[in-house]
C-alpha positions in Angstrom: 11.7 -0.8 9.7 9.5 2.3 9.8 12.1 4.6 8.0 13.3 1.9 5.7 9.9 1.2 4.2 9.1 4.9 4.2 12.2 5.8 2.1 11.4 3.1 -0.5 7.8 4.3 -0.7 8.9 7.9 -1.3 11.1 6.8 -4.2 8.3 4.8 -5.8 5.8 7.6 -5.3 8.0 10.2 -7.1 6.3 9.3 -10.4 3.0 10.6 -8.9 4.6 13.7 -7.3 6.5 14.5 -10.5 3.6 13.6 -12.8 2.0 17.0 -13.3 5.4 18.7 -13.9 6.4 16.0 -16.3 3.1 16.6 -18.3 3.8 20.3 -18.3 7.4 19.8 -19.6 7.0 20.4 -23.3 10.4 18.9 -24.0 9.0 15.5 -23.0 5.7 15.6 -24.9 4.0 13.3 -22.5 0.2 12.7 -22.3 -2.1 11.3 -19.6 -2.1 8.1 -21.6 1.7 8.0 -21.5 1.6 8.6 -17.7 -1.0 5.8 -17.3 1.2 3.5 -19.3 4.2 4.3 -17.1 2.1 3.6 -14.0 0.9 0.4 -15.6 4.4 -0.8 -16.4 5.4 0.1 -12.8 2.6 -2.1 -11.5 3.8 -4.9 -13.8 7.3 -4.4 -12.4 5.9 -4.7 -8.9 4.1 -7.9 -9.8 7.3 -9.5 -11.1 9.1 -8.2 -8.0 6.6 -9.8 -5.7 7.1 -13.2 -7.3 10.9 -12.9 -6.8 11.2 -11.2 -3.4 8.7 -13.3 -1.5 10.5 -16.7 -1.7 13.9 -14.9 -1.6 13.0 -13.1 1.6 11.9 -16.3 3.3 15.4 -17.6 2.5 17.7 -14.6 3.2 15.6 -12.8 5.9 14.1 -9.3 6.2 17.2 -7.4 7.0 19.3 -8.3 4.0 16.2 -7.9 1.8 15.9 -4.3 2.9 19.5 -3.6 2.4 19.5 -4.8 -1.2 16.1 -3.3 -2.0 16.7 0.2 -0.7 20.1 0.5 -2.3 18.8 -0.4 -5.8 15.7 1.7 -5.3 17.8 4.8 -4.6 19.9 4.2 -7.7 16.9 3.7 -10.0 15.1 6.9 -8.9 18.2 8.8 -9.7 18.3 7.2 -13.2 14.6 8.0 -13.7 15.3 11.7 -13.0 17.6 11.9 -16.0 15.6 9.9 -18.5 14.2 11.5 -21.7 11.6 9.4 -23.4 8.3 7.8 -22.3 9.7 4.3 -23.1 12.7 4.8 -20.9 10.6 6.2 -18.1 8.4 3.1 -18.3 11.4 0.7 -18.2 13.1 2.4 -15.3 9.8 2.6 -13.3 9.2 -1.1 -14.1 12.6 -1.9 -12.5 12.2 0.5 -9.6 8.8 -1.0 -8.7 10.2 -4.5 -9.0 12.9 -3.7 -6.5 10.7 -1.7 -4.2 8.5 -4.9 -3.9 11.0 -6.2 -1.4 9.9 -3.8 1.3 6.6 -5.3 2.4 8.1 -8.8 2.2 10.9 -7.7 4.6 8.4 -6.2 7.0 6.3 -9.4 7.0 9.3 -11.5 8.0 10.6 -9.0 10.6 7.2 -8.6 12.3 6.8 -12.3 12.6 10.3 -12.6 14.1 9.9 -9.7 16.6 6.3 -9.5 17.8 3.7 -11.5 19.8 0.7 -12.5 17.6 -1.6 -10.4 19.9 0.3 -7.3 18.8 0.2 -8.0 15.0 -2.7 -5.6 14.6 -1.2 -2.7 16.4 2.2 -3.3 14.9 1.0 -3.4 11.4 -1.1 -0.3 11.9 2.0 1.6 13.2 4.3 0.3 10.4 1.6 1.0 7.8 1.6 4.7 8.8 5.1 4.7 7.4 3.7 4.3 3.9 1.2 7.1 4.3 3.4 9.4 6.4 6.2 9.1 3.9 3.9 9.7 0.9 2.4 12.7 2.7 5.6 14.2 3.8 7.2 13.4 0.4 4.3 15.0 -1.5 4.5 18.1 0.6 8.2 18.5 0.6 9.0 17.5 -2.9 5.9 19.3 -4.2 7.4 22.4 -2.6 10.8 21.6 -4.0 9.3 21.4 -7.5 8.6 25.1 -7.2 12.3 26.0 -6.6 14.2 23.2 -8.5 14.1 21.3 -11.8 12.1 18.1 -11.4 15.1 16.0 -12.4 17.1 17.2 -9.4 14.1 16.6 -7.2 14.2 12.9 -8.2 17.9 12.7 -7.3 17.3 14.2 -3.9 14.8 11.4 -3.1 17.5 8.9 -4.0 20.1 10.5 -1.8 17.7 10.5 1.2 17.1 6.8 0.7 20.8 6.1 0.7 21.2 7.8 4.0 18.4 5.6 5.5 20.2 2.6 4.0 23.3 3.3 6.1 21.2 3.5 9.2 19.6 0.1 8.4 23.0 -1.5 8.2 23.9 -0.4 11.7 20.6 -0.6 13.6 18.3 -3.2 12.0 18.5 -6.8 13.3 16.9 -9.9 11.9 15.4 -11.0 15.1 15.9 -11.1 18.9 18.9 -13.0 20.4 16.7 -14.7 22.9 14.6 -17.5 21.2 12.0 -17.2 24.0 11.6 -13.4 23.5 8.1 -13.5 22.1 6.8 -16.1 24.5 8.1 -14.1 27.5 6.1 -11.1 26.3 3.0 -13.0 27.1 -0.6 -11.8 26.6 -2.2 -8.7 27.9 -3.9 -9.8 31.1 -6.1 -6.8 31.1 -8.0 -8.1 28.0 -11.2 -10.2 28.0 -11.1 -13.9 28.2 -12.1 -14.2 24.6 -9.1 -12.1 23.5 -6.9 -14.2 25.9 -8.1 -17.4 24.3 -7.6 -16.0 20.8 -4.0 -15.0 21.8 -3.2 -18.4 23.2 -4.4 -20.1 20.0 -2.3 -17.7 17.9 0.8 -18.3 19.9 0.3 -22.1 19.7 0.0 -21.7 15.9 3.2 -19.7 15.9 5.1 -22.4 17.8 3.7 -25.4 15.9 2.6 -24.0 12.6 1.0 -26.6 10.2 3.4 -25.6 7.4 6.5 -25.6 9.7 8.4 -28.4 7.9 7.0 -27.9 4.4 8.9 -27.0 1.3 7.9 -24.0 -0.8 5.9 -26.2 -3.4 4.0 -27.9 -0.5 3.2 -24.5 1.0 2.0 -23.2 -2.4 -0.3 -26.2 -2.7 -1.7 -25.5 0.8 -2.4 -21.9 -0.2 -4.2 -22.9 -3.4 -6.5 -25.3 -1.5 -7.7 -22.6 1.0 -10.8 -20.7 0.3 -9.7 -18.1 2.7 -6.6 -17.4 0.5 -8.8 -16.9 -2.5 -11.0 -14.5 -0.7 -7.9 -12.4 0.2 -6.8 -12.6 -3.5 -10.0 -10.8 -4.6 -9.8 -8.4 -1.7 -6.2 -7.5 -2.5 -7.0 -6.9 -6.1 -9.8 -4.5 -5.4 -8.0 -2.6 -2.6 -4.8 -2.1 -4.5 -6.8 -0.5 -7.4 -8.4 1.8 -4.9 -5.1 2.8 -3.5 -3.8 3.4 -7.0 -6.4 6.1 -7.4 -3.8 8.4 -5.7 -1.7 8.1 -8.8 -4.4 10.1 -10.7 -5.5 12.5 -7.9 -3.1 15.3 -8.7 -3.9 15.1 -12.5 -7.6 15.1 -11.6 -7.3 18.2 -9.4 -5.1 20.0 -11.9 -7.6 19.5 -14.8 -10.9 19.8 -13.0 -10.0 22.8 -10.9 -7.4 24.4 -13.2 -4.5 24.2 -10.7 -0.8 24.6 -11.4 1.2 21.4 -11.4 2.9 22.3 -8.1 -0.4 23.3 -6.4 -2.0 20.1 -7.7 0.8 18.0 -6.2 0.4 19.8 -2.9 -3.4 19.5 -2.9 -3.2 15.8 -3.7 -1.6 15.3 -0.3 -5.1 15.1 1.2 -5.3 11.5 0.0 -2.2 10.2 1.9 -3.0 12.4 4.9 -6.5 10.8 5.0 -4.9 7.3 4.8 -2.4 8.3 7.5 -5.2 9.4 9.8 -7.1 6.2 9.2 -4.1 4.2 10.2 -3.5 6.3 13.3 -7.1 5.5 14.3 -6.3 1.9 13.7 -3.3 2.0 16.0 -5.6 3.1 18.8 -8.5 0.9 18.1 -7.7 -2.2 16.0 -6.6 -4.4 18.8 -9.7 -3.5 20.8 -12.0 -5.2 18.4 -12.7 -8.9 18.0 -12.7 -10.2 14.4 -16.5 -10.3 14.4 -16.5 -6.6 15.4 -13.8 -5.8 12.8 -16.1 -7.3 10.1 -18.7 -4.6 10.8 -16.1 -1.8 11.2 -14.2 -2.5 8.0 -17.4 -3.1 5.9 -18.9 0.2 7.1 -15.6 1.9 6.4 -15.6 0.8 2.7 -19.3 1.8 2.4 -18.2 5.3 3.4 -15.5 5.1 0.7 -18.2 4.3 -1.9 -20.1 7.4 -0.8 -16.9 9.5 -1.2 -16.4 8.5 -4.8 -20.1 9.1 -5.6 -19.7 12.6 -4.1 -16.8 13.3 -6.5 -18.8 12.0 -9.4 -21.9 14.0 -8.8 -20.6 17.1 -7.0 -20.8 19.2 -10.2 -24.6 18.7 -10.1 -24.9 20.4 -6.7 -24.6 23.9 -8.2 -22.0 24.9 -5.6 -19.4 27.7 -6.2 -16.1 26.6 -7.6 -14.4 27.2 -4.2 -17.0 25.2 -2.4 -16.8 22.4 -4.9 -13.0 22.3 -4.5 -13.3 22.0 -0.7 -15.9 19.3 -1.1 -13.6 17.4 -3.5 -10.7 17.6 -1.1 -12.9 16.5 1.8 -14.2 13.5 -0.1 -10.6 12.5 -1.2 -9.4 12.8 2.4 -12.3 10.6 3.7 -11.8 8.1 0.9 -8.1 7.7 1.9 -9.2 7.5 5.6 -11.7 4.8 4.9 -9.8 2.4 2.7 -6.4 2.3 4.4 -7.2 0.1 7.4 -8.6 -2.6 5.2 -5.7 -2.3 2.7 -2.8 -2.6 5.1 -3.7 -4.6 8.2 -6.0 -7.7 7.9 -4.2 -9.1 4.9 -0.8 -8.6 6.5 -1.9 -10.3 9.7 -3.4 -13.2 7.7 -0.1 -13.7 5.8 1.9 -14.2 8.9 -0.6 -16.4 10.7 -1.6 -18.6 7.8 1.8 -18.5 5.9 4.0 -19.3 8.8 7.5 -20.1 7.4 6.3 -19.0 3.9 4.7 -15.8 5.2 6.7 -13.5 2.9 5.9 -15.6 -0.1 2.2 -15.5 0.7 2.2 -11.8 1.4 4.0 -11.2 -1.9 1.5 -13.5 -3.8 -1.3 -11.3 -2.5 0.5 -8.2 -3.5 1.3 -9.7 -6.9 -2.3 -10.2 -7.8 -3.0 -6.8 -6.4 -0.5 -5.0 -8.5 -1.6 -7.1 -11.5 -5.0 -5.6 -11.0 -3.4 -2.2 -10.5 -1.5 -2.5 -13.8 -4.8 -3.0 -15.5 -6.3 -0.1 -13.7 -3.3 2.1 -14.7 -3.8 1.3 -18.4 -7.6 1.5 -18.4 -7.8 4.5 -16.0 -5.4 6.7 -18.1 -7.4 6.0 -21.3 -10.7 6.6 -19.6 -9.5 10.0 -18.3 -8.4 10.8 -21.9 -11.6 9.5 -23.5 -14.8 11.5 -24.4 -16.3 10.6 -21.0 -13.2 12.0 -19.2 -13.2 11.9 -15.4 -16.8 10.9 -15.2 -16.0 7.6 -16.9 -13.0 7.2 -14.7 -15.2 7.6 -11.5 -17.6 5.0 -12.8 -14.7 2.5 -12.8 -13.8 3.5 -9.2 -17.4 3.0 -8.0 -17.5 -0.5 -9.4 -14.2 -1.4 -7.7 -15.1 0.0 -4.3 -18.5 -1.9 -4.3 -16.7 -5.2 -5.0 -14.2 -4.4 -2.3 -16.9 -3.7 0.3 -18.5 -7.1 -0.4 -15.1 -8.9 -0.3 -14.0 -7.4 3.0 -17.2 -8.5 4.6 -16.9 -12.1 3.3 -13.2 -12.3 4.3 -13.7 -11.0 7.8 -16.7 -13.3 8.3 -14.6 -16.3 7.5 -11.8 -15.0 9.9 -14.4 -14.5 12.6 -15.7 -18.1 12.3 -12.1 -19.4 12.2 -11.1 -17.6 15.4 -14.2 -18.7 17.3 -13.8 -21.7 19.7 -14.9 -25.0 18.3 
């Protein structure tokens, strides 16, 4: 699962890695507005893909979903590398993002099949590092490769690596354990407090006799629509997905503000996924140690720190620092921003999708992702134009500040409802 999702993530993120070089390629004649449009169409493709892959994954299972998804993803990134015009880039990236949407749906189904509810937090934290680790390693490796190879061949290399991973998936990934009592036999961690033990018992009972167990997809969708908890997650997913999409502009931001070469800008932008990776590693160690009430405070403070990071980027030029010091401050703020938002983005929504969605978990997860990428599409279109406007990057940062403040309020409200839901009656 870890390498499968990582390979798909690298293929999708190639647009970000290749972006500065594509802008510098005079034969293409691309602008930041074109790049923003490509990113926006990619987000729309992801939205369409979520609506398709969620229900399909609930039907065919996580393993087959991954096999189909990663094969098509590898083929499309190869085609992207030999495209010539902005419209073709947008179309191919639309299709690539649509196919890549299968990845998180597959993870949702497989985690629910293989792990005890008590381990969802740690499991999702570990698997989520795949996304950040792959983006980090991909940014560093392919950023370096851009210095020695034409960007078109770099895209093809990413597709070939994905195909190798696909072969490994075919032989080593299984849909679920052969023993139907596998999860129950794992039991709960007896070293934990009684409150955690009780929460674990309720979660396991919910897994065995889920309220939506015998429902059809339409019935499940109606149940989702009636839940205020689902609507809170919808808002949270929209805001957090836009914040993660900030990475798509980081290399361009660094290239223009600090006058870096495209290759160096791509390498410097790796601080964002590195920060996200570190945030998830911290979550692996700590997430399961907190009750949901404690997580409410931790995640809220974390997003408040992310707000401070964006404000630092916005006003750093007023601090009268040297150019080198300003650059180091910017990299530090971007690193801490990635660190702060990744635990909220990856873990609580994924856990909620399995626990609340039950047999329709992949569908629910994909619905959350769909509204998220819909918001991200809007962010791509608006963000690119703001960066190209008279206000430039200052206007762009105003948009990010607004989004992160709404996200901070939303995560507090959602975790508050989760805390009350998990408390004994």
